[in-house]
C-alpha positions in Angstrom: 8.7 59.2 35.9 8.4 61.2 32.7 5.2 62.7 31.4 3.5 61.8 28.2 3.4 64.7 25.7 1.4 64.7 22.4 3.8 65.5 19.6 3.5 69.2 18.9 2.4 68.8 15.3 -0.6 66.7 16.5 -1.7 68.7 19.5 -5.0 70.5 19.3 -7.1 71.0 22.4 -10.8 70.3 21.7 -13.6 71.7 23.9 -17.3 72.2 24.2 -19.8 74.1 26.5 -19.5 73.1 30.1 -22.8 73.8 31.9 -22.4 75.5 35.2 -25.0 73.2 36.6 -23.1 70.0 35.7 -23.1 68.8 39.3 -27.0 68.7 39.2 -27.3 68.1 35.5 -30.0 65.4 35.6 -32.4 67.4 37.9 -31.8 70.5 35.8 -32.4 68.8 32.4 -35.7 67.2 33.4 -37.0 70.4 34.9 -36.0 72.5 31.9 -37.3 70.0 29.4 -40.7 70.2 31.1 -40.6 74.0 31.3 -39.4 74.6 27.8 -42.0 72.2 26.4 -44.7 74.0 28.4 -43.7 77.4 26.9 -44.2 76.1 23.4 -43.3 78.1 20.2 -43.3 81.9 20.9 -41.8 85.0 19.3 -38.2 84.9 20.4 -38.4 87.7 23.0 -41.5 86.2 24.6 -39.9 82.7 24.6 -36.7 84.0 26.3 -38.7 85.8 28.9 -40.8 82.8 29.8 -37.9 80.3 29.9 -35.9 82.8 32.0 -38.9 82.9 34.4 -38.8 79.1 34.7 -35.0 79.2 35.3 -35.5 81.7 38.1 -38.0 79.2 39.6 -35.4 76.4 39.9 -34.3 75.9 43.5 -31.5 78.2 44.4 -31.9 80.5 41.4 -34.3 83.1 42.7 -31.7 85.8 43.4 -29.2 85.0 40.6 -28.0 87.7 38.2 -29.8 87.9 34.9 -26.5 87.1 33.1 -26.3 83.8 35.0 -30.0 83.0 34.0 -29.2 83.8 30.4 -26.1 81.6 30.5 -28.2 78.7 31.8 -30.7 79.1 28.9 -28.0 79.3 26.2 -26.0 76.4 27.6 -29.0 74.1 27.7 -29.9 75.2 24.2 -26.4 74.9 22.8 -25.2 71.6 24.3 -28.4 69.6 24.5 -30.4 71.2 21.6 -33.5 71.7 23.7 -34.4 74.8 21.8 -34.9 75.3 18.0 -34.7 78.7 16.4 -36.4 80.2 13.4 -35.9 83.8 12.1 -38.7 85.1 14.4 -39.5 82.4 16.9 -38.0 79.9 19.3 -39.6 76.6 20.1 -39.0 73.4 22.2 -36.8 70.9 20.3 -37.8 67.3 19.9 -35.3 66.2 22.4 -36.8 68.5 25.1 -40.3 67.2 24.3 -39.2 63.6 24.4 -37.6 64.0 27.8 -40.6 65.8 29.2 -42.9 63.1 28.0 -40.8 60.0 28.8 -38.7 61.1 31.8 -36.0 58.8 30.5 -32.7 60.6 31.3 -30.7 57.6 30.2 -32.2 57.7 26.8 -31.8 61.5 26.6 -28.0 61.2 27.2 -27.7 58.3 24.7 -29.4 60.4 21.9 -27.3 63.4 22.9 -24.0 61.4 22.6 -25.2 59.7 19.4 -25.5 63.1 17.7 -22.6 64.9 19.4 -19.7 65.7 17.2 -16.8 68.2 16.7 -17.4 70.5 15.0 -20.9 71.4 16.0 -22.9 74.6 16.9 -22.7 73.7 20.6 -19.8 76.1 20.7 -19.3 79.7 19.5 -18.8 80.2 15.7 -15.2 81.4 16.2 -14.4 78.1 18.0 -16.2 76.1 15.3 -14.1 77.9 12.7 -10.9 77.0 14.6 -11.8 73.3 14.6 -12.6 73.5 10.9 -9.2 75.1 10.1 -7.6 72.2 12.0 -9.5 69.6 10.0 -11.4 68.2 13.1 -14.0 65.6 12.2 -14.8 63.6 15.3 -17.5 61.8 17.2 -16.1 61.1 20.6 -18.6 58.6 22.0 -18.4 56.4 18.9 -14.6 56.4 18.9 -14.4 55.6 22.6 -16.8 52.7 22.3 -15.1 51.4 19.2 -11.7 51.5 21.0 -13.0 49.7 24.1 -14.8 47.1 22.0 -11.5 46.5 20.3 -9.6 46.4 23.6 -12.0 43.8 24.9 -12.1 41.8 21.7 -11.4 38.5 23.5 -14.6 39.1 25.5 -15.6 40.6 28.8 -15.0 44.2 29.8 -11.8 44.1 31.8 -10.0 46.8 29.6 -11.0 50.3 30.6 -9.8 53.9 30.1 -9.1 56.8 32.4 -10.2 60.4 31.9 -6.6 61.6 31.4 -5.8 58.8 28.9 -8.9 59.8 27.0 -7.8 63.5 27.1 -4.2 63.1 26.0 -4.5 60.0 23.7 -7.9 60.8 22.0 -9.4 64.2 22.5 -6.4 66.4 22.1 -4.6 64.4 19.4 -5.2 65.3 15.8 -4.2 61.8 14.7 -7.6 60.8 16.2 -9.8 63.9 15.9 -8.6 64.9 12.4 -7.1 61.8 10.8 -9.5 59.2 12.3 -6.5 57.0 13.3 -7.5 53.3 13.7 -8.6 52.5 17.3 -6.0 49.6 17.4 -3.2 52.2 17.1 -4.6 54.5 19.7 -5.1 51.5 22.1 -1.6 50.3 21.5 -0.3 53.8 22.3 -2.2 53.8 25.6 -0.9 50.3 26.5 2.7 51.4 25.6 2.3 54.5 27.9 1.2 52.2 30.7 4.0 49.7 30.0 6.5 52.6 30.1 4.9 54.0 33.3 4.4 57.4 31.6 2.4 59.9 33.6 -0.2 62.4 32.2 -1.1 66.0 33.1 -4.2 65.3 35.3 -5.0 69.0 36.0 -8.8 69.5 36.2 -8.8 72.3 33.6 -6.8 70.1 31.2 -8.9 66.9 31.3 -12.3 68.4 31.9 -13.7 68.0 28.4 -12.8 64.4 28.0 -14.0 63.9 31.5 -17.4 65.4 30.7 -17.9 63.0 27.8 -17.0 59.9 29.9 -19.3 61.1 32.7 -22.1 61.6 30.1 -21.4 58.1 28.7 -21.8 56.7 32.2 -25.1 58.5 32.7 -26.2 57.0 29.3 -25.3 53.6 30.8 -22.8 52.9 27.9 -19.9 52.9 30.3 -19.6 52.0 34.0 -17.0 52.8 36.6 -16.4 51.3 40.0 -14.0 54.0 41.3 -14.7 57.1 39.2 -11.2 56.6 37.8 -11.4 53.9 35.1 -14.4 53.6 32.7 -15.4 50.2 31.2 -17.9 49.1 28.6 -21.3 48.2 30.0 -21.8 44.8 28.5 -25.5 44.8 29.3 -25.9 47.6 26.7 -24.5 45.6 23.8 -27.3 46.5 21.4 -26.9 50.3 22.0 -23.1 50.1 21.8 -23.4 48.3 18.4 -25.7 51.1 17.2 -23.1 53.7 18.1 -20.2 51.8 16.6 -22.0 51.1 13.3 -23.6 54.6 12.9 -22.8 56.7 9.8 -24.8 59.7 11.1 -23.0 62.9 10.7 -23.9 66.6 10.4 -22.4 67.4 7.1 -22.9 71.2 6.6 -19.3 72.0 7.6 -17.8 69.3 5.5 -16.7 71.4 2.5 -15.0 73.8 4.8 -13.3 71.0 6.7 -12.0 69.5 3.5 -10.5 72.9 2.5 -9.4 73.7 6.1 -10.9 77.1 5.7 -14.2 78.9 6.1 -15.8 82.2 7.1 -17.7 83.3 10.2 -20.7 84.0 8.0 -20.6 80.4 6.5 -20.3 78.9 10.0 -23.2 81.0 11.4 -25.3 79.9 8.4 -25.0 76.3 9.7 -26.5 77.1 13.2 -30.1 76.5 12.5 -29.3 73.4 10.5 -27.3 72.0 13.4 -30.2 72.3 15.8 -32.6 70.8 13.3 -30.1 67.9 12.9 -29.9 67.1 16.6 -33.7 67.4 16.9 -34.4 65.2 13.9 -36.7 62.1 14.2 -34.4 59.1 14.8 -37.3 56.7 15.4 -35.4 53.9 13.6 -32.7 54.2 16.3 -34.5 53.2 19.5 -32.5 54.2 22.6 -35.4 54.0 25.1 -34.0 52.4 28.2 -34.3 48.7 28.9 -35.1 49.4 32.5 -34.4 46.0 33.9 -30.9 46.0 32.2 -30.4 49.4 33.6 -31.1 48.7 37.3 -29.6 45.2 37.2 -26.0 45.0 38.5 -25.2 41.8 36.5 -26.6 39.1 34.3 -28.0 37.1 37.3 -29.9 40.0 38.8 -31.2 40.9 35.3 -32.6 37.3 35.0 -34.3 37.6 38.4 -35.8 41.0 37.6 -37.2 39.7 34.3 -38.8 36.7 36.0 -40.4 39.1 38.6 -41.9 41.5 36.1 -43.0 39.0 33.4 -45.1 37.1 35.9 -46.5 40.5 37.0 -45.6 39.8 40.6 -47.6 36.7 41.4 -47.2 33.3 39.8 -48.2 34.3 36.2 -50.9 36.5 34.8 -53.5 33.8 34.5 -53.5 33.4 38.3 -54.4 37.0 38.7 -57.1 37.6 36.2 -60.6 36.2 36.3 -61.1 35.8 32.6 -64.9 35.8 32.7 -64.8 39.6 33.0 -64.6 41.1 29.5 -62.6 44.1 30.6 -60.0 41.8 32.2 -59.8 39.7 29.1 -58.9 42.8 27.2 -56.3 43.8 29.9 -54.7 40.3 29.5 -54.5 40.9 25.7 -52.9 44.3 26.0 -50.5 43.0 28.7 -48.7 40.9 26.1 -47.5 44.1 24.4 -45.7 45.5 27.5 -42.0 45.6 27.1 -39.0 46.4 29.4 -38.4 49.5 27.3 -41.7 51.1 28.4 -40.8 53.0 31.5 -44.4 53.4 32.6 -45.1 49.7 32.1 -42.1 48.6 34.1 -42.9 51.1 36.8 -46.4 49.7 37.0 -45.1 46.1 37.1 -42.9 47.0 40.0 -45.7 48.8 41.8 -48.0 45.9 41.1 -45.6 43.6 42.8 -45.2 46.1 45.7 -49.0 46.2 46.2 -49.3 42.4 46.1 -46.5 42.1 48.7 -48.1 44.8 50.9 -51.4 42.9 51.0 -49.6 39.5 51.6 -47.6 41.0 54.5 -50.9 42.3 55.9 -52.2 38.8 56.0 -54.9 39.2 53.2 -53.6 36.9 50.5 -57.3 36.3 49.6 -57.4 39.9 48.2 -54.4 39.7 45.9 -56.5 38.7 42.9 -58.2 42.1 43.2 -55.0 44.0 42.4 -54.9 44.7 38.7 -53.1 46.9 36.1 -55.3 48.9 33.8 -53.8 49.6 30.4 -53.6 53.3 29.3 -56.0 52.5 26.5 -58.9 52.4 28.9 -58.3 56.0 30.2 -59.8 55.5 33.6 -57.4 58.0 35.3 -55.2 55.6 37.1 -52.8 52.7 36.4 -53.5 50.1 39.1 -56.7 49.2 40.8 -55.6 48.0 44.3 -57.2 47.3 47.6 -56.8 48.1 51.3 -56.6 45.4 54.0 -60.2 46.3 55.0 -61.2 45.7 51.3 -61.7 49.4 50.4 -60.4 50.4 47.0 -57.1 52.1 46.3 -56.6 53.7 42.9 -53.0 54.3 42.0 -51.4 56.5 39.3 -47.8 55.5 38.8 -45.2 58.2 37.7 -41.8 56.6 36.9 -38.6 58.4 36.2 -35.2 56.7 35.3 -32.0 58.5 36.1 -28.4 57.6 37.1 -28.8 59.7 40.3 -31.6 60.4 42.7 -33.8 63.3 41.6 -35.9 65.9 43.5 -39.3 64.4 44.4 -41.2 67.7 44.6 -43.0 67.8 41.2 -45.5 65.7 39.3 -47.9 66.2 36.4 -51.4 64.8 36.3 -53.5 64.8 33.1 -57.0 66.3 33.1 -58.4 62.7 33.3 -56.2 61.8 36.2 -57.0 65.0 38.1 -60.7 64.5 37.5 -60.5 60.9 38.8 -58.5 62.1 41.8 -61.2 64.7 42.4 -64.0 62.1 42.4 -62.3 59.4 44.4 -60.9 61.6 47.1 -58.7 59.8 49.7 -58.9 56.5 47.6 -56.6 58.1 45.0 -52.8 57.8 45.3 -49.9 59.0 43.2 -47.0 56.6 43.5 -43.8 58.5 42.4 -41.2 55.9 41.5 -37.5 56.7 40.8 -35.3 54.0 39.3 -31.6 54.7 39.5 -28.5 52.6 39.5 -28.1 52.5 43.2 -31.6 52.7 44.6 -35.3 52.5 43.9 -37.3 55.1 45.7 -41.1 55.1 46.1 -43.0 58.2 47.3 -46.8 58.1 48.0 -49.0 61.1 47.7 -52.6 60.5 48.9 -55.6 62.6 47.8 -53.8 65.3 45.8 -57.0 67.2 45.1 -57.8 67.3 48.9 -54.2 68.4 49.7 -54.6 71.2 47.1 -57.9 72.4 48.6 -56.2 72.5 52.0 -53.3 74.6 50.6 -50.8 71.8 51.4 -49.6 71.5 47.8 -49.4 73.9 44.8 -51.2 73.3 41.6 -51.0 75.1 38.3 -53.5 74.1 35.5 -51.5 73.1 32.5 -53.2 70.6 30.2 -54.1 68.9 33.5 -52.4 69.8 36.7 -48.7 70.6 37.5 -48.3 69.8 41.2 -45.4 70.9 43.4 -45.1 70.0 47.0 -42.7 69.7 50.0 -42.0 65.9 50.6 -41.2 66.7 54.2 -44.7 68.1 54.8 -47.0 65.9 52.6 -46.8 62.3 51.4 -44.4 59.6 52.5 -41.5 57.5 51.3 -42.0 53.7 51.4 -39.7 50.8 50.8 -40.4 49.4 47.4 -41.4 45.8 48.1 -40.6 42.9 45.8 -43.0 40.0 45.4 -41.7 36.7 46.8 -43.7 33.5 46.9 
């Protein structure tokens, strides 16, 4: 079989920063977002020193060379825009602050891809200049989604694309990256190559950049793959996909140079701060927060069942659970109407509420289920769920939920001052439920009496606008199966 070659006049290899931690990217990003946010704005030297200290603290980094630590910091800053720069200071970017606050890695990757373009200051100025001189003007995620939407125009999502097709027919072809060739022509070229049984150079070094973007699009839940070979549209993300396709957002500071196909290193460097401001701008009008139920559902049927399970709050409707004579509970019922499947904490609390109801039911105390209640954040009591033991003692539960495409490390949690104070006063009645929602599993980890564990030197705690807790899950706490309520 013959190999497909891009016509020489159209060949230009496009690239971006490849983090050396790509195999562990989700754990690293959530850790670094929290640490960078904690450092806050500092004079540049002090900021670099403190962020480097945090990178050394990441598992496996303690004995790494300073050069490697610096590379981590600059790669995270360059590719994901987690750090903004002024003439004298560095500070956490909005994207880092959002991820630290929301723990929504899927949203993080959506926003990253929504902003990501060639050229951009995620690569060195000399490489930006090279792309400018070749007229590159390209948003990869938008183009791929447009093309797959066209390919599946009859409905469904049966038409997909491989990494090597994306590399040779999209990323490295100036007809696409410079001339913005219509997606129908590119798709026709891919189909012709399949029809003619043309092969592609599949060497890892050749296809890695296109492969990265497809991998990131899968983490963002925009694409899905069943075999790590062919990538398909995720039809449960129709709303987000339309936002990508219809977007006119573009970082325009290079445009005059692109139009003239020429520029200077100085002019390119002058765009750097503008780029990081652009990727950290407020895009509130474009809500990419994850619809958690759509994310963890495997298909439309499972999505329907999950929605039924959470909207009833676990047990036959909210009215059956709340004794409305109590004023506080009436207010809880009122606030409950505002919960949505895009609020990670709320969905986490709904799932844990169902778990608690099922735990009590299995224990033979159905008569106690009405005592299990969610407490809206507005009441600031220091916990999310007021639950109960089989012997009728109270159990106060603070739920910490993270959403990620892969399982994350379970050794860190942050409690606010209010939560830490409540844990201190309620002792062994206080639990932290650490819930991880990923595509393939739902993991629940229970940590009982965190203040007591700290006093016994079984966990570490650093005061930081509350308490940053780190622990060894093999020594404290326990994993439990997340129970789902069934009548």
